[in-house]
N, C-alpha and C positions, 0 to 999 in steps of 0.2 A: 556680746560678752566682753567684759573688760579684762585686759591683760596688761600688766606692767612687767617688763623684763629688764633686770639690771645686768650690767657687765662691767668689766674693767678691774675687778678685784684680783689681787696677786700677792705674792710674797715680796717684800721690799725691805731694804736695810734702813735703819734709822737715818733720818735726814733726806730720804728719798721722796719721790713724788708718784702719785697715781691720779688718773682721771677716771671717775666712774660715770657711766652713762645709764640712762633709764629711758626706754622707749615705751610709749603707751599706745594701745589700740582699743577701739570700742567705746571711746569717749570723745566728746568735743573738748579737746585739750585746753583750749583757751578759757574754758569755763571752770578750770580747776586750779586751785592752789596746789603746789607741789612741795614735797618735803623729803629730806633724807634723815633717816633714823639709823641707829646702830645698836647692836646688842652683843656684848661680850659674855663669855661663859660665866654663869653665876650671877649676872647682872640683869637689871631690868632694861628694856628697850628705852633708848633715850633719843630725844630730838637733837640732831646735829645742825641742820640748816633748813630754812624754808625759803621758797620763792613764791611770791604771790602771783596771781593771774596777771598782774600788771608789771611783773618783773622785779619787784623789790625783794631783796634778799636780807635775811637776818640769820644770826649764828649763835650757837652756845659759846660762852666765854672762852672755853678751853681751846676752841679752834679758830677764834677770830684772828685775822692776820695770816693764817696758814691755809684756810680752806676758802674756796670761792664757788658759790652755787650760781648756776645760770640756766636759762631755758631757751629752746628754739621751738616756737609754736608751729613753724612751718614744717618741722620734722617730728612733732609730737615727742620731743625729747627734753629731758632735764639732765644736767651735768653737775658733778661735784669734782672740782679740781682740788687735790689735796697735796700740799707742799710741806716740806720739813716734817715728815711723818715720824711719829714717836711710838714706842712699844705700847703705850696706853691707848693708841688709836686702833689697836688690833680688835676686830669685831666683825660680825656679819653686818653689812650695810644694806638697808632696805629703802626702797622708794615708795612714797605714798602720795596718792592723789585725793584731794578733798574738794567736792563741789562747792563753788563759791556761795551758793544759796542753800542747797538742800543738805549740805554737809555730810553726804555719804562718802565713806572712805574706801579706797581700794589700795591693796598692797602688792608689791612684787615678792618674788621668792627669795631675794637676797643674794649678795655676792660677798665672798670672804676676802677681807683685807688682813694680812698678817705682816706686822712690822717686827723684824728680828734680825740680829746680826748672825 
């Protein structure tokens, strides 16, 4: 059974930093592209960053230069380093795994990030 578990969400002041982690079990991690999504109240879930199975990362424009996504295949983990956080970054952040060939998706339960003074 596949499990993705996110952690690292917290309440932080504007300009602060957080590092989110997601650990996967039940999959061959290196066969999966990984991604971070977020969903704010009243909004649709949106893609924040993706890291391919080969370790190439890409980002939505609003977080470029502030967020860094990375993965550690030896630990079955993906990370999202978030710097200079702003109130508009407030959301529940989700980790997603997508098989590189069969494209089946698996989601975590989410972790809350709140940016407020």
